[in-house]
NULO-191988 format. One line per 10 residues: their letters; for each residue x, y, z of C-alpha. Coordinates in steps of 0.001 Angstrom, whole numbers, plus 500000, padded with zeros to 6 digits. Each point is the difference from the previous one (the first is absolute). Layout:
BEGIN
A) X/Y/Z ~ ... .
***
This chain:
BEGIN
XXXXXXXXXX) 383443/761504/903819 ~ 499092/500998/503425 ~ 501553/499176/503186 ~ 497820/497727/502328 ~ 500893/500543/503479 ~ 498487/497522/502972 ~ 501848/500995/503423 ~ 503524/499143/499268 ~ 499568/498282/496943 ~ 499699/501609/496478 .
XXXXXXXXXX) 499530/498811/496290 ~ 500374/501366/496540 ~ 497093/499754/497941 ~ 499811/500105/496414 ~ 497332/501241/497894 ~ 500160/498028/497450 ~ 498024/501050/496927 ~ 498591/497220/497679 ~ 499818/502036/496814 ~ 503959/501032/500348 .
XXXXXXXXXX) 500576/495910/500101 ~ 497572/499270/497165 ~ 501981/502282/498241 ~ 503385/498057/500790 ~ 498140/496548/499028 ~ 499209/501533/497203 ~ 503017/501279/498493 ~ 501265/496402/500351 ~ 497431/498396/498709 ~ 498431/498185/502831 .
XXXXXXXXXX) 496913/499453/501496 ~ 498848/499752/503355 ~ 497061/499774/502412 ~ 500825/502479/503250 ~ 498640/500159/503124 ~ 500746/502282/502295 ~ 499567/499349/503744 ~ 501008/502179/502867 ~ 503613/498646/500691 ~ 500602/498473/496764 .
XXXXXXXXXX) 499255/500350/496239 ~ 500034/496618/498086 ~ 500709/499615/495880 ~ 498819/496394/498681 ~ 502146/501081/497314 ~ 500124/497963/496365 ~ 502242/500671/496725 ~ 497537/499131/497597 ~ 501278/498363/496285 ~ 503165/499613/501857 .
XXXXXXXXXX) 501658/496838/498140 ~ 502993/499964/502979 ~ 499678/499341/503919 ~ 500241/503480/501718 ~ 503784/499947/501116 ~ 499506/498738/503749 ~ 502817/497455/500080 ~ 502090/498078/502901 ~ 503105/501825/500683 ~ 501529/497018/501629 .
XXXXXXXXXX) 500028/497962/496670 ~ 503244/500349/497991 ~ 498612/500101/497118 ~ 498639/503427/500547 ~ 502937/501633/500907 ~ 499635/502082/496882 ~ 497006/501247/501060 ~ 501080/500805/503431 ~ 502722/501780/499249 ~ 497501/502937/498393 .
XXXXXXXXXX) 497310/499736/503106 ~ 499138/502969/501151 ~ 497594/498907/502426 ~ 500167/496666/502259 ~ 496442/498121/501867 ~ 500486/498064/503377 ~ 498531/496886/498862 ~ 499242/499663/503975 ~ 498419/503100/500557 ~ 498882/500581/496369 .
XXXXXXXXXX) 501218/503578/500452 ~ 501661/502010/496826 ~ 503513/500803/501871 ~ 499604/504086/501331 ~ 496889/500338/498864 ~ 496282/500035/501593 ~ 499264/497533/496923 ~ 498941/496212/500825 ~ 499171/497564/496890 ~ 498303/496763/500273 .
XXXXXXXXXX) 499612/497325/496737 ~ 496556/499947/498604 ~ 499231/496670/499511 ~ 498031/497716/497144 ~ 496862/497387/500898 ~ 502955/497396/500489 ~ 501751/501967/502576 ~ 502662/501077/497866 ~ 501733/503616/499426 ~ 498665/501628/496858 .
XXXXXXXXXX) 502926/500935/498371 ~ 498541/503715/498888 ~ 498431/501276/503078 ~ 501031/500823/503502 ~ 498429/501882/502954 ~ 501140/503007/501314 ~ 499451/501156/503388 ~ 501296/503922/501075 ~ 499753/500925/503479 ~ 498525/503148/501041 .
XXXXXXXXXX) 501247/500131/503336 ~ 503949/500425/500961 ~ 502486/500962/502470 ~ 501029/503222/500095 ~ 503623/498826/499684 ~ 499535/498074/496655 ~ 501874/500721/497290 ~ 499823/498737/495918 ~ 502855/499114/498083 ~ 503390/502384/500019 .
XXXXXXXXXX) 498277/500965/503647 ~ 497316/502512/498829 ~ 497404/500981/502125 ~ 496620/498196/498718 ~ 497147/502569/498905 ~ 497475/498977/497227 ~ 502089/501429/496986 ~ 502617/498327/500930 ~ 498152/496400/500556 ~ 498656/500838/496272 .
XXXXXXXXXX) 503094/499950/498758 ~ 501081/496606/501767 ~ 496824/498347/499068 ~ 500898/500949/496549 ~ 503335/498757/499699 ~ 498678/496696/502185 ~ 497257/499099/497240 ~ 502726/501105/496984 ~ 502552/497209/501577 ~ 497261/497785/500311 .
XXXXXXXXXX) 499543/500101/495685 ~ 503652/501020/499234 ~ 503021/499292/502354 ~ 498858/497606/502851 ~ 499602/500111/503527 ~ 501166/497053/502105 ~ 498703/497999/502733 ~ 502703/499533/502891 ~ 498997/496867/502221 ~ 496904/498292/501234 .
XXXXXXXXXX) 496813/498366/498580 ~ 497558/502772/500535 ~ 500364/501388/496497 ~ 500605/498135/496797 ~ 502025/500933/497230 ~ 498346/500184/496412 ~ 502902/500147/497856 ~ 503466/498625/499813 ~ 501609/497009/498970 ~ 497599/496943/500909 .
XXXXXX) 497135/502528/500071 ~ 497391/497548/498027 ~ 501048/497325/502930 ~ 499403/502373/502438 ~ 495952/500713/498550 ~ 499463/496535/499614 .
***
């Protein structure tokens, strides 16, 4: 991690290692095409062979109350940001424009404000971010991630998930 400064402005710059992220993906049985740009690392994520959709669900649907109570991660549906993380997500659409149920685009910001804190008010560094990424991806596979409000990110699972995909 580096601290970048331009005049009175400071940024934390994360030096994410693709090999470590690839190991996380392998441990979870996920595949991804990585794109490492100067300011963000993007994962074109897929869960090959997964019969069920990734557990990204609509928090407002009363039928999903059981999942909502187990959630560790929440996505702001208006900004696509995973709350308290430098992670943003987006649906991957098929040729007809419908969300692919076992795929997701995950983007990790590498430039953060110096006061940025992860869940539990923990300061951010590469190691802590790898842990958060592992837990987030594991939640998509096992316990669920809630989409709260907005329409930028479409849920992939939950009651009525077949209707959402068309």
